[in-house]
N, C-alpha and C positions, 0 to 999 in steps of 0.2 A: 563629622564635619560635612557639609554640605556645601557643594563646586558650583555656582553660575554653568552652565554651558547652553551656548546659543543653539536654538533648536528650529522648528518649522512656526511658531508661531511666537518666538523671541526666545527670552532664556528662559528658562527650567531650573530648578535646584533635583540635582544628583547627590545619590550619598558617594565619598568617598572611597567606599570598601566597592563598589561598584566598578567606579573609574580604574583603581587597582589592577581589577582581574581581567582589564581586557587590552589587550597590546595598542596601544598609541604609536606610531611611524613618524620619528621626526622628520617636517618637510613634505606630509604629504597632509594632504586635507583631510581632517578628522570628520567622519560623519557621527549624528548623534548619538553618544551610550545609549546601551540599554540600561531601564530602570530595573532598579532591584526587583521589580515584579515581575519584566519582561524578562531579564536572566534567569532568573529562577523558573518563568515557564519555558523558556526556550532549552536551557538544560535538561528539564522534563521531556520536553519531546524527543531530544537526542537520545535521552538515554530509550525512551520508549522505540523509537525507530530502530536502534540498535537491537534492544533486550528482546520485544515482544515477538518477532518473526521465530527466532530459536525456540522461544517459549511452545505458539503454536505450531510450528511443525514438530519438538519434540512429543509434545501432546498426541498429534494425529498419528504418528508412527508406532508409539507404542500402542495406542489404542485404536488404530483403525488400518494400521502397515500403509499410509498414504503420506507422502510428504505434503506440506503446505501447498507447494508448487502443483501439483498433481492435484491435490483436491480441487484447489483455484481453477485450473485447468478445466477439470470436468464437469464444475462449476458452472462456468461459463457455458460450456457447450451444451448442460441440459439447461440452461436459457434461452438458447439461441433457435431461430426456427430452422424444425425439421431436427432438431439437436445437430445444427454441425455448422462450424465457421471455416472460412480462408485460413491456411495458416499463420498468415502474416498480420488476419484480424485477431485472430487468438494470441499470436504476443501480443500485439498489439495491448489487447483486454487485460493480459496478465503480468503485463511489465519486465517481459522476458525479450531476449533476444530473439533474433529468427533460429538462430543455429540451437541455442540452448531449446527453443519450443521442438525443435524437428526431432531433439534426443529424448527429449519425455515425451513428446507425443510418442515416436517409435517404441518405448519403452512402453507405455500402456497399451499400445498395439499388441505387443508381444504377450501381455497380460488378458488382454480381448476386452480391456474398457473401452477401445476406443477402435475407429478403422480411418485410415489415410487412405483417401483416392486422389486421381486428378481427377481437377475441375471439369466439370461439363460444359461450364460456359468459358472456362479459359484453360487449354489444357496445357500452360505455362504452371500454374498454379495446384496448390493440392488441399483439399478439403480435409480437415479433423471431423468425424461423426459420432458422437457417444453411443454405443452399443447398448443396447436389455442389461448386459451385466455390469457394464459401467454406471447404467440408472441405479441398479439395485447397492452397486458398491456408493454412490454418493446416500444413497438414501440409510445405508449403515453407518455412515460415516456423519454423518449430519448432527446427531446427538453427541459424538464427540468432540465435534470441531463449536458447536453451542455449546459445551460444558466448559471447553478452554477459552471461549474470547468472552462466556461470563468470567470467572474466575478469575483470567489475566486482565483484564479490562473494566469490565462493567460493576464489578464487586467494588473495585476500588474508588467509586465515583458516584456522589450523591443522588439519589436519583431527582432532584428537583435540578440538578444543574446538566444534566445528560441533554437536555434539548439545546440551550445555549452552549455547550460543548459541542453538541451535533452542528450547530451554526456557524458557529465557528472556523472547523475543521473544514468541516465543506466549503467555506469561500477561499480559504487558504488555498485548496484541493483545486475549487476554479481557476481562481488565478495564476495556480502555476501551471495548469493545462492550458491556458489562454498563454502564457509564455512561450510554450514551444513550439508556438505556430502552426503545429500538426493537429489536424483533427482526432479525437481517441474516442475509441470504442467504448461504450457505456453500456452496461446490463442492468 
């Protein structure tokens, strides 16, 4: 059965099964329901967002002894000028809270992978710097990371679709970054 729903450009046909899956609250303005294709895409994205980090983390721990957060942290440091970043900038780049980043950097420091010192330009802040040992660890971990990303993500996407998927997801990422009202550190 096809149900007509008012949309941005008038009415558009929607399948009944898609509408039945979506909660519609009585007495509230109802946004335009997702099409079956939109619903399938959204559910796939939600599944990926929940599942892939666990797999990548597990693969990195098993293959290199680093968590995904640790790998991402030392990767960002490796790409920064002088292989160092202010802690606040590092937390922003990795999407971790300041307190979580402090604990993570302290742990990496105890293993000799990074150092943490007071900022020379602003004594109130701290700077994390990648050590030569940390750079060596990043280089030895990179093949594990690459293998995991290929196996868990890219091997599942038709090569011809990668460019379109990359553009679409990059557009969403930019839109989300713009919505926060805060500048983002990108490496």
